[in-house]
C-alpha positions as CSV (number, residue, x, y, z in Angstrom):
1,X,7.0,73.2,66.0
2,X,5.5,69.7,65.7
3,X,8.3,67.0,65.6
4,X,7.4,64.6,62.8
5,X,9.4,61.6,62.0
6,X,10.6,63.1,58.7
7,X,11.5,66.4,60.5
8,X,13.6,64.5,63.1
9,X,15.3,62.4,60.4
10,X,16.2,65.6,58.4
11,X,17.4,67.3,61.6
12,X,19.6,64.4,62.7
13,X,20.9,63.2,59.4
14,X,20.2,65.7,56.6
15,X,19.3,64.8,53.1
16,X,23.0,64.3,52.0
17,X,23.7,62.1,55.0
18,X,20.6,60.0,54.3
19,X,21.8,59.5,50.7
20,X,25.3,58.6,52.0
21,X,23.7,55.9,54.3
22,X,21.9,54.5,51.3
23,X,25.1,54.3,49.3
24,X,26.9,52.7,52.2
25,X,24.1,50.1,52.5
26,X,24.4,49.4,48.8
27,X,28.2,49.1,49.0
28,X,28.1,46.7,52.0
29,X,25.6,44.4,50.4
30,X,27.5,44.2,47.2
31,X,30.9,43.8,48.8
32,X,29.5,40.9,50.9
33,X,28.1,39.2,47.8
34,X,31.4,39.7,45.9
35,X,33.3,38.0,48.7
36,X,31.0,35.0,48.4
37,X,31.3,34.9,44.6
38,X,35.1,34.9,44.9
39,X,35.0,31.7,46.9
40,X,34.0,29.7,43.8
41,X,35.2,29.9,40.2
42,X,31.7,29.4,38.9
43,X,29.4,31.3,41.3
44,X,29.5,34.4,39.0
45,X,29.0,32.5,35.8
46,X,25.7,31.8,33.9
47,X,25.0,30.0,30.7
48,X,25.5,33.2,28.7
49,X,28.8,34.1,30.4
50,X,31.0,31.8,28.2
51,X,30.0,33.6,25.0
52,X,30.8,37.0,26.6
53,X,34.2,35.8,27.9
54,X,35.2,34.1,24.6
55,X,34.4,37.2,22.5
56,X,36.1,39.4,25.1
57,X,39.2,37.2,24.8
58,X,39.1,37.6,21.0
59,X,39.0,41.3,21.3
60,X,41.8,41.4,23.8
61,X,44.2,39.0,22.0
62,X,43.5,39.6,18.3
63,X,41.4,42.7,18.1
64,X,38.7,40.9,16.3
65,X,35.1,40.0,17.4
66,X,35.0,36.3,16.8
67,X,34.0,33.1,18.4
68,X,35.4,29.7,17.3
69,X,37.2,31.4,14.4
70,X,34.0,32.8,12.9
71,X,32.6,36.4,13.1
72,X,30.3,36.7,16.1
73,X,26.8,37.9,15.1
74,X,24.6,36.9,18.0
75,X,26.3,39.0,20.7
76,X,27.1,42.6,20.3
77,X,30.5,44.0,21.3
78,X,29.6,46.4,24.1
79,X,29.9,44.1,27.1
80,X,32.8,42.0,25.7
81,X,34.7,45.2,25.1
82,X,34.0,46.2,28.7
83,X,35.4,42.8,29.9
84,X,38.4,43.2,27.7
85,X,39.1,46.7,29.1
86,X,38.9,45.2,32.6
87,X,41.7,42.8,31.7
88,X,39.6,39.6,31.6
89,X,42.5,37.8,29.9
90,X,45.0,38.8,32.6
91,X,46.2,36.9,35.6
92,X,43.2,38.0,37.7
93,X,40.6,36.8,35.2
94,X,37.3,38.5,35.5
95,X,37.8,39.6,39.1
96,X,38.6,43.2,38.2
97,X,35.5,43.3,36.0
98,X,33.4,42.3,39.0
99,X,35.0,45.1,41.1
100,X,34.2,47.6,38.4
101,X,30.7,46.3,38.1
102,X,30.1,46.7,41.8
103,X,31.3,50.3,41.7
104,X,29.1,51.0,38.6
105,X,26.1,49.5,40.4
106,X,26.6,51.8,43.4
107,X,26.7,54.6,40.8
108,X,23.4,53.3,39.5
109,X,21.9,53.8,43.0
110,X,23.0,57.4,42.9
111,X,21.6,57.9,39.3
112,X,18.3,56.4,40.6
113,X,18.3,59.1,43.2
114,X,19.1,61.9,40.7
115,X,16.5,60.8,38.2
116,X,13.8,60.5,40.9
117,X,14.7,63.9,42.3
118,X,14.4,65.3,38.8
119,X,11.1,63.8,38.0
120,X,9.4,63.8,41.5
121,X,11.0,65.2,44.6
122,X,13.9,64.4,47.1
123,X,11.7,62.4,49.4
124,X,10.7,60.0,46.6
125,X,14.4,60.0,45.4
126,X,15.6,58.7,48.7
127,X,13.0,55.9,48.8
128,X,13.8,55.0,45.2
129,X,17.5,54.9,45.9
130,X,17.0,52.7,49.0
131,X,14.9,50.3,47.0
132,X,17.6,50.1,44.3
133,X,20.3,49.6,47.0
134,X,18.5,46.4,48.3
135,X,17.4,45.2,44.9
136,X,18.2,41.5,44.6
137,X,18.7,41.3,40.8
138,X,20.8,44.4,40.9
139,X,23.1,43.0,43.6
140,X,23.4,39.7,41.7
141,X,24.2,41.5,38.4
142,X,27.0,43.4,40.0
143,X,29.0,40.2,40.5
144,X,27.8,38.1,37.6
145,X,29.5,38.0,34.2
146,X,26.4,39.2,32.4
147,X,25.5,42.4,30.5
148,X,22.4,43.3,32.5
149,X,23.9,45.6,35.1
150,X,25.9,47.7,32.5
151,X,22.9,48.0,30.3
152,X,20.7,49.2,33.2
153,X,23.3,51.8,34.1
154,X,23.5,53.2,30.6
155,X,19.8,53.2,29.9
156,X,19.0,55.0,33.2
157,X,21.6,57.6,32.3
158,X,19.9,58.0,28.9
159,X,16.5,58.6,30.6
160,X,18.1,61.1,33.0
161,X,19.5,63.1,30.0
162,X,16.1,63.1,28.3
163,X,14.4,64.2,31.5
164,X,16.9,67.1,31.8
165,X,16.2,68.1,28.1
166,X,12.4,68.1,28.6
167,X,12.9,70.8,31.2
168,X,16.1,72.7,30.2
169,X,15.9,72.4,26.4
170,X,19.7,72.4,26.0
171,X,20.6,71.2,22.5
172,X,23.3,68.8,23.5
173,X,21.2,66.7,25.9
174,X,19.3,64.7,23.2
175,X,22.7,64.0,21.5
176,X,24.1,62.8,24.8
177,X,21.1,60.6,25.4
178,X,21.3,59.2,21.8
179,X,25.0,58.3,22.5
180,X,24.0,56.6,25.7
181,X,21.2,54.8,23.9
182,X,23.5,53.6,21.2
183,X,26.0,52.4,23.9
184,X,23.2,50.5,25.6
185,X,22.2,48.9,22.3
186,X,25.8,47.8,21.7
187,X,25.6,46.1,25.1
188,X,22.2,44.6,24.5
189,X,20.3,45.0,21.1
190,X,17.0,45.3,23.0
191,X,18.0,49.0,23.4
192,X,16.4,49.6,20.0
193,X,12.9,49.6,21.5
194,X,13.8,52.7,23.6
195,X,14.1,54.8,20.4
196,X,10.4,54.9,19.5
197,X,9.5,55.7,23.1
198,X,11.8,58.7,23.0
199,X,10.3,59.8,19.7
200,X,6.7,59.5,21.0
201,X,7.3,61.5,24.2
202,X,9.5,64.2,22.6
203,X,7.2,64.8,19.7
204,X,4.3,65.1,22.2
205,X,6.3,67.7,24.1
206,X,7.0,69.5,20.8
207,X,10.8,69.0,21.0
208,X,11.1,68.7,17.2
209,X,14.8,69.7,16.9
210,X,15.6,67.5,19.9
211,X,13.9,64.5,18.3
212,X,15.7,65.0,15.0
213,X,19.1,65.4,16.7
214,X,18.5,62.3,18.8
215,X,17.5,60.1,15.8
216,X,20.4,61.4,13.7
217,X,23.0,60.8,16.4
218,X,21.7,57.4,17.2
219,X,21.6,56.3,13.6
220,X,25.1,57.4,13.0
221,X,26.4,55.6,16.0
222,X,24.8,52.2,15.3
223,X,25.3,52.2,11.5
224,X,29.0,51.0,11.8
225,X,27.9,47.7,13.3
226,X,25.3,47.1,10.6
227,X,28.1,47.8,8.1
228,X,30.5,45.4,9.9
229,X,28.1,42.5,9.9
230,X,27.4,43.0,6.2
231,X,31.0,43.2,5.3
232,X,32.4,40.3,7.4
233,X,29.4,37.9,7.1
234,X,26.9,39.3,4.6
235,X,24.4,39.6,7.4
236,X,22.0,42.5,7.1
237,X,21.2,43.2,10.7
238,X,22.5,44.4,14.0
239,X,22.4,41.1,15.8
240,X,21.2,37.6,14.9
241,X,19.3,37.4,18.1
242,X,16.5,39.0,16.1
243,X,16.3,35.8,14.0
244,X,17.2,33.3,16.7
245,X,14.7,34.4,19.3
246,X,11.5,34.1,17.2
247,X,12.3,30.5,16.2
248,X,13.7,28.9,19.4
249,X,11.7,30.9,22.0
250,X,8.6,32.6,20.6
251,X,7.6,30.0,18.0
252,X,8.6,27.1,20.2
253,X,6.3,28.3,23.1
254,X,3.5,28.8,20.6
255,X,3.9,25.3,19.2
256,X,4.2,23.8,22.7
257,X,1.0,25.6,23.8
258,X,-1.0,24.4,20.8
259,X,0.3,20.8,20.9
260,X,0.4,20.5,24.7
261,X,4.0,19.4,24.7
262,X,7.1,20.6,26.6
263,X,8.7,23.7,25.1
264,X,12.0,21.7,24.7
265,X,10.3,19.1,22.6
266,X,8.6,21.8,20.5
267,X,12.0,23.5,20.1
268,X,13.5,20.2,18.8
269,X,10.7,19.8,16.3
270,X,11.1,23.3,15.0
271,X,14.8,22.8,14.7
272,X,14.2,19.6,12.6
273,X,11.9,21.6,10.3
274,X,14.5,24.4,10.1
275,X,17.3,21.9,9.2
276,X,15.1,20.3,6.5
277,X,14.4,23.7,5.0
278,X,18.1,24.4,5.0
279,X,18.8,21.2,3.0
280,X,16.0,21.7,0.6
281,X,17.0,25.3,-0.1
282,X,20.7,24.4,-0.4
283,X,21.6,27.0,2.1
284,X,25.0,26.6,3.9
285,X,24.5,26.2,7.7
286,X,25.9,29.2,9.6
287,X,25.7,31.5,6.7
288,X,23.7,34.8,6.7
289,X,21.0,33.1,4.6
290,X,20.7,30.4,7.2
291,X,20.4,32.9,10.0
292,X,17.7,34.8,8.2
293,X,15.8,31.5,7.5
294,X,15.6,31.0,11.3
295,X,13.7,34.2,11.6
296,X,11.4,33.4,8.7
297,X,10.5,29.9,10.0
298,X,9.8,31.4,13.5
299,X,7.6,34.2,12.0
300,X,5.6,31.7,10.0
301,X,4.5,30.0,13.2
302,X,3.8,33.3,14.9
303,X,1.8,34.7,12.0
304,X,-0.3,31.6,11.7
305,X,-1.2,31.8,15.4
306,X,-1.2,35.6,16.3
307,X,-3.7,35.3,19.2
308,X,-1.9,32.4,20.8
309,X,1.4,34.1,20.4
310,X,0.2,37.3,22.1
311,X,-1.2,35.4,25.0
312,X,1.9,33.2,25.4
313,X,4.3,36.1,25.0
314,X,2.6,38.3,27.6
315,X,2.1,35.4,30.0
316,X,5.8,34.3,29.9
317,X,7.0,37.9,30.1
318,X,5.6,38.0,33.6
319,X,8.4,35.8,34.8
320,X,10.6,38.9,34.9
321,X,8.5,40.2,37.8
322,X,9.2,37.2,40.0
323,X,11.7,37.2,42.9
324,X,15.4,36.6,42.1
325,X,16.5,35.3,45.4
326,X,16.8,31.8,44.1
327,X,20.1,32.9,42.5
328,X,21.4,33.8,46.0
329,X,20.4,30.4,47.2
330,X,22.2,28.7,44.3
331,X,25.3,30.8,44.9
332,X,25.4,29.6,48.5
333,X,24.7,26.0,47.5
334,X,21.3,25.9,49.3
335,X,19.5,25.0,46.1
336,X,20.5,24.1,42.5
337,X,19.3,25.5,39.2
338,X,19.2,24.2,35.6
339,X,16.5,21.7,36.4
340,X,13.8,22.9,34.0
341,X,12.0,25.2,36.5
342,X,11.3,27.7,33.7
343,X,9.5,25.1,31.7
344,X,7.3,24.2,34.7
345,X,6.6,27.9,35.2
346,X,5.4,28.3,31.6
347,X,3.2,25.2,31.6
348,X,1.9,25.0,35.2
349,X,2.3,28.4,36.8
350,X,4.4,30.0,39.5
351,X,3.2,28.0,42.5
352,X,3.9,24.6,40.7
353,X,7.3,26.0,39.7
354,X,8.1,27.0,43.3
355,X,7.1,23.6,44.6
356,X,9.2,21.9,41.9
357,X,12.2,24.2,42.5
358,X,12.2,23.7,46.3
359,X,11.2,20.1,46.4
360,X,14.7,19.0,47.6
361,X,14.9,21.7,50.3
362,X,11.4,23.1,51.2
363,X,12.7,25.1,54.1
364,X,14.8,27.3,51.8
365,X,11.6,28.8,50.4
366,X,11.2,30.9,53.5
367,X,14.4,32.7,52.4
368,X,12.6,34.1,49.4
369,X,9.8,35.6,51.4
370,X,11.4,38.9,52.3
371,X,12.1,39.8,48.6
372,X,8.6,38.6,47.7
373,X,7.0,40.9,50.2
374,X,9.1,43.9,49.1
375,X,8.2,43.2,45.5
376,X,4.5,43.0,46.3
377,X,4.7,46.4,48.0
378,X,6.6,47.8,45.1
379,X,4.2,46.6,42.5
380,X,1.2,47.8,44.5
381,X,2.9,51.3,44.8
382,X,3.5,51.3,41.1
383,X,-0.1,50.5,40.4
384,X,-1.1,53.4,42.7
385,X,1.3,55.6,40.7
386,X,-0.4,54.7,37.4
387,X,-3.9,55.2,38.8
388,X,-3.0,58.6,40.3
389,X,-0.8,59.7,37.4
390,X,-3.2,62.6,36.5
391,X,-2.2,64.2,39.8
392,X,1.3,64.7,38.4
393,X,0.1,67.4,36.0
394,X,-1.1,69.4,39.0
395,X,1.9,68.8,41.3
396,X,4.5,71.6,41.2
397,X,7.9,70.2,40.4
398,X,6.6,66.9,39.0
399,X,7.8,66.3,35.4
400,X,4.8,64.6,33.7
401,X,6.7,64.1,30.3
402,X,9.7,62.6,32.0
403,X,7.4,60.3,34.0
404,X,5.8,59.3,30.7
405,X,9.2,58.2,29.4
406,X,9.7,56.2,32.6
407,X,6.4,54.5,32.4
408,X,6.6,53.6,28.7
409,X,10.2,52.4,29.0
410,X,9.4,50.1,32.0
411,X,6.3,48.6,30.3
412,X,8.1,48.0,27.0
413,X,11.2,46.4,28.5
414,X,9.2,44.2,30.8
415,X,6.9,43.0,28.0
416,X,9.6,42.4,25.3
417,X,11.3,39.3,26.8
418,X,8.6,36.8,26.3
419,X,9.5,33.1,26.8
420,X,13.1,34.0,27.6
421,X,12.1,36.1,30.6
422,X,13.6,35.4,34.0
423,X,13.8,37.7,37.0
424,X,17.1,39.2,35.8
425,X,15.3,40.5,32.7
426,X,13.7,43.0,35.0
427,X,17.0,44.6,35.9
428,X,17.3,47.0,32.9
429,X,14.3,48.9,34.2
430,X,14.6,48.1,37.9
431,X,15.6,51.7,38.7
432,X,12.6,52.9,36.8
433,X,10.3,50.5,38.7
434,X,11.7,51.7,42.0
435,X,11.2,55.3,41.0
436,X,7.6,54.4,40.1
437,X,7.1,52.7,43.4
438,X,8.5,55.7,45.3
439,X,6.3,58.0,43.3
440,X,3.3,55.9,44.0
441,X,4.0,56.0,47.8
442,X,4.4,59.8,47.7
443,X,1.2,60.2,45.6
444,X,-0.7,58.0,47.9
445,X,0.2,60.1,51.0
446,X,-0.5,63.3,49.2
447,X,-3.8,62.1,47.9
448,X,-5.0,61.4,51.4
449,X,-3.8,64.9,52.4
450,X,-5.9,66.4,49.6
451,X,-8.9,64.3,50.5
452,X,-8.6,65.4,54.1
453,X,-8.3,69.0,53.2
454,X,-11.5,68.8,51.1
455,X,-13.5,67.6,54.1
456,X,-13.2,70.5,56.5
457,X,-13.8,70.0,60.1
458,X,-17.3,71.0,61.3
459,X,-15.8,73.7,63.6
460,X,-14.5,75.7,60.6
461,X,-18.0,76.0,59.3
462,X,-19.4,77.6,62.5
463,X,-18.8,81.4,62.8
464,X,-16.7,82.4,65.7
465,X,-18.6,84.2,68.5
């Protein structure tokens, strides 16, 4: 028997032991990062953290979802409820929440393995789990007070349930996936964009009853929050981010691109226009009408410049694909953030942004290189997976419909962020990207095997004497 590297690895370790090693690697990296985060009261906090903590305190102390004495409409209650359940108002603060997040992130590594094994094969599953174990944004999210890690776990579990349904046809799987999708949407409203993807793939696979049960369960689960917002604030919507984002991010970047001014200046100009519209329309600031007016003003700019908006939106969404190691450096005090690097990225490109960010410590840029190389290899493997995707239909065990959900979900979530995108916005689909990269690596090796088999050696064409 020829001793290949894979044969030796399976002989010495076994598939289960290899997975255990990956999980131990994930645990060690996250535990080390958690110990670093605990050395500072602010290492785990981001600009969005305060809003999550204040609403979590409101839930824990009064049972209401408020901020500053007013009903909270921008953030949804999923992640604040998680923080409250972890005792964020207790004597240990948000420390227990970080520990739970680390454990959930290790669970996400295992779910990545299970999903990849379901869609491709165990070899690709181990590679995908290993990539998830060393994922920089995943490690950071496990210790930061942000909703990204929890959202990623839930949406990955939802994809796994759907992948099981597409093969097993069990009736409860679409309902379970709908419940998970609704839970993810309560954590981050962007979960809504997962619903049409599910409909498209399931209808294509002729799972009509599954599609109906998924939609019905999802609608019933998210309807209470629509009702709550209408009752407590007269706001007809799930989250006011749907009105805030078009004005202060999308429209601001469009205006900045057309006028050739910084996005912050464009944002100030649009806010002045918005405030004037509020006064002229006699709308009370902070009311439901004022929130909806934000969306209308933003959409007016977008509709007047659709081509510019599409170009700006797709260009700025690419920021989610960049390395996230800078957050490591900031946590260790090597560099500092909050200096307007994102604005430089949007106006002058990634190289100028890198020079601007590392201008005070150029030597620190070398620390980002390992992640940059891993990302380049991952994205190249994902490209191979897309180009060789037709091979999936001829590969025994490969789930083409499940892979379609994976591909469409990854593309949709990566493209939706627009001007707000940063590397952490890649996290919700980081497991899916890693599975795609693992699939691409497997497809590439098998493709060369097929090509080699088609070109028979000359000696096989010569009759034996």
